[in-house]
N, C-alpha and C positions, 0 to 999 in steps of 0.2 A: 202487387205488380203494377207498374206505372203505365198509364195510357198514353198512346201516341197521338191522341185526338184531343184537341183543345177546342171547346165550343165557343165560337165567336159568331154572333148573328148581329150584324150591323148594316145600316144603310150606307150607300156610297153612290158616287156619280161614276157611270161607266166611262172608262177612258177610250173605248172604241166608239160608242154611239152617242155618248153625252147625256144619256137619260138618267134621271134619278131612280135608284133601285132601293126599294123598301126592305126592311128586315123580312126574313122568311117566316119567322114566327113558330116553326115547329122543329127546326134544325138550323144548321148554319148556312147562311147565304154564301155561295161559292162563286157564282157567275151571274152575268146579266140575263134576266129572263127575256129581254127583247131581242138581243143579237147573239146571245149565248157565249160571248167572250168572257174571259176571266183574266186575272193578273197573277203572274208567277211569284208569289210571295211566301208560300209555305214549302217546307221540306216534308214535314208531317202535318196533317190537317190542323189548321189554326195556330201553328207555332210562330208564324211570321218571321222564320229564320232564313228563308231563301234570299239571297243577295241579287239575284237576276232581275226581278221586277219587270220581266218582259210581258208581252201580250200573248195570252194563251188563246190561241184561235181553235174553235171547234172544227175538227176534221172528220168526225165520224161518230157512229153510235154502235154500241154493243148492247146486247140484251142479256139480262141475268134473271134467272127464275125467281130469285128472292128479292133483288133490288130493282127490277124493272130496267128501264132504259138508262144506260151509262153513257155520258158524253165523253168522247175522246178528244183531248186538247193536245195541240203541238205548240210549244213556245216558239214564237217568231224570232227571239233573240238567241237562245241557247239550243233549241231544237229538242229539248226534253218532252217526253210524253207524260201527260197527267190525265186522270180520269175522275169523273164525279157524277154522282147520281142526278138524274133529271129532277128538277123541282116541279111542283104541281102547277105553278104559274108560268112555266117556260113556253116560249113561242112554239106551238106544236107544228106549224107549217115548216119551221127550220129543222125541227127534230125529224120530221118525215123526209125532208130534203137530205139531211145528213145521213139518214139510214140507208140511202142508196150508195153511199161512199164506202168502198171496201177498206177496212182498216188493217 
């Protein structure tokens, strides 16, 4: 069976806040730990097959008993909703602030 998850853990410059983001080191870096924004580049995690390339803005938080906090993103360009697990170095103040947003 073929996996829909391609592991890519690379550093990048956040297009939203301009900060340099280091590799995550234990999984794939998906979003900026400073402002929590991401870029709409994947259809399936790590495939880089999405043509939109819009700004994925964090809009809320879900909790999952196995995965912990899940950040909910909405693409500012196409409107699609995407989700990704919180990273250990994410800005906890922003996570708490987002947790008050109903999704």
